[in-house]
C-alpha positions in Angstrom: -5.7 -31.9 -1.2 -2.5 -30.3 -2.5 -1.4 -27.2 -0.7 1.1 -24.7 -2.1 2.5 -21.4 -0.7 -0.3 -19.0 0.1 -1.0 -16.5 -2.7 -2.3 -13.0 -2.4 -5.1 -12.0 -4.7 -6.0 -8.4 -5.3 -9.8 -7.7 -5.4 -11.1 -5.3 -8.0 -13.2 -2.2 -7.2 -16.2 -4.3 -8.3 -15.5 -6.8 -5.5 -14.5 -9.5 -8.0 -11.2 -11.5 -7.9 -9.7 -13.7 -10.6 -8.2 -17.0 -9.4 -5.8 -18.9 -11.7 -5.3 -22.5 -10.5 -1.6 -23.2 -10.1 -2.1 -26.9 -11.0 -4.2 -26.8 -14.2 -4.1 -23.1 -15.2 -7.9 -22.7 -15.3 -9.2 -19.3 -14.3 -12.4 -18.3 -12.6 -13.8 -15.0 -11.4 -15.7 -14.8 -8.1 -17.5 -12.1 -6.2 -15.7 -11.9 -2.8 -17.2 -8.8 -1.3 -18.6 -10.9 1.6 -15.0 -11.4 2.8 -14.0 -7.7 2.9 -13.8 -7.5 6.7 -12.2 -11.0 7.1 -8.5 -11.0 8.0 -7.8 -14.7 7.6 -7.2 -16.6 4.4 -9.8 -18.5 2.5 -9.6 -21.7 0.5 -10.6 -21.8 -3.2 -11.3 -25.1 -4.9 -10.7 -25.4 -8.6 -12.9 -27.6 -10.9 -9.8 -29.9 -11.1 -10.2 -30.5 -7.3 -7.0 -28.7 -6.4 -7.5 -26.6 -3.3 -5.5 -23.4 -2.8 -5.3 -21.1 0.3 -5.4 -17.4 -0.7 -5.3 -14.1 1.1 -7.6 -11.5 -0.3 -6.3 -8.0 -0.7 -9.0 -5.3 -0.9 -6.6 -2.3 -1.2 -6.8 0.0 -4.2 -3.2 -0.4 -5.0 0.0 -2.3 -4.2 1.7 -1.4 -1.0 5.5 -1.7 -1.2 7.6 -2.2 2.0 10.4 0.3 2.1 13.0 2.0 4.3 13.2 5.4 2.7 14.7 8.3 4.7 13.3 11.8 4.3 11.7 14.8 6.1 8.2 15.9 6.9 6.8 19.2 8.0 3.4 20.7 8.9 2.1 22.8 6.0 1.3 25.4 8.6 5.1 25.5 9.7 7.1 24.6 6.5 10.4 25.6 8.2 10.1 23.1 11.0 11.6 20.0 9.3 11.6 16.7 11.1 13.2 13.4 10.0 11.3 10.3 9.2 11.6 6.8 7.6 8.9 5.6 5.2 8.1 2.0 5.9 5.6 1.4 3.2 4.4 3.3 0.1 1.5 3.2 -2.4 0.4 5.5 -5.2 -2.0 7.1 -2.8 -0.1 7.4 0.5 2.4 6.0 2.9 3.2 5.0 6.4 6.2 6.6 8.1 8.0 6.5 11.4 9.2 9.6 13.2 12.3 9.7 15.4 10.2 10.5 18.5 6.5 10.5 19.2 4.9 13.1 17.1 2.0 15.5 17.8 0.5 15.4 14.3 -3.3 15.5 14.3 -5.8 13.6 12.2 -6.7 15.6 9.1 -3.6 17.8 9.4 -1.8 18.8 6.2 1.8 17.9 5.9 4.6 18.0 3.3 6.9 15.0 2.6 10.2 14.9 0.9 12.1 11.6 0.4 14.5 9.9 -2.1 13.6 6.6 -3.7 16.2 3.8 -3.5 16.1 3.4 -7.3 19.0 3.8 -9.7 18.2 7.5 -10.4 17.7 8.3 -6.6 14.5 10.1 -7.6 13.5 12.9 -5.2 9.8 12.8 -4.4 7.9 15.8 -2.9 4.3 15.3 -1.8 1.6 17.1 0.2 -0.5 14.8 2.3 -3.2 14.6 5.0 -2.7 12.6 8.2 -5.2 9.7 8.5 -3.8 7.8 11.5 -1.2 8.4 14.2 0.0 5.9 16.8 3.1 7.1 18.7 5.9 7.4 16.2 3.9 5.8 13.3 2.0 8.0 10.9 -0.3 7.0 8.0 -1.0 9.7 5.4 -2.9 10.0 2.2 -1.3 12.0 -0.6 -3.2 15.2 -1.7 -2.9 14.4 -5.4 -6.1 13.7 -7.4 -6.5 10.0 -8.1 -6.1 10.3 -11.8 -2.7 12.0 -11.6 0.1 9.6 -11.0 3.8 10.5 -10.8 5.6 8.5 -13.4 8.8 8.0 -11.3 6.8 6.8 -8.3 4.6 4.6 -10.5 7.6 3.0 -12.1 9.2 2.5 -8.7 6.1 0.8 -7.3 5.6 -1.4 -10.3 9.1 -2.7 -10.2 8.9 -4.4 -6.9 
């Protein structure tokens, strides 16, 4: 058994993943829905007998680790601005850390403003809904319809 660095495979909405063998280049598609709640890696064996350990990623989109500074505010109090640092970002939402424990509630509407660390220093403004709060850590989902994607944010996320 030859073991290489663990690869992350993104699972499609249909529960299917495509595996390309790093040894022989053969590809195969497998239904992996049964592993959705599993957090550990799995081993896939190619027809050439090469075994590869992979981590399945069921997220809808790529999550980029960041350290972007910005502000957030409750939509019910738009003048009460608070500082934050976005620690990861997707097309659909983000996780950020507040400077002190916050009192945001699940389902609460918030506004976010932050600057990307790209060449253009693109300013992003988003309305979002809080989906999880743990002390200073907040997860939120952007309030943008799924078929509308900001081109600047999209370009930033695709250029990891």
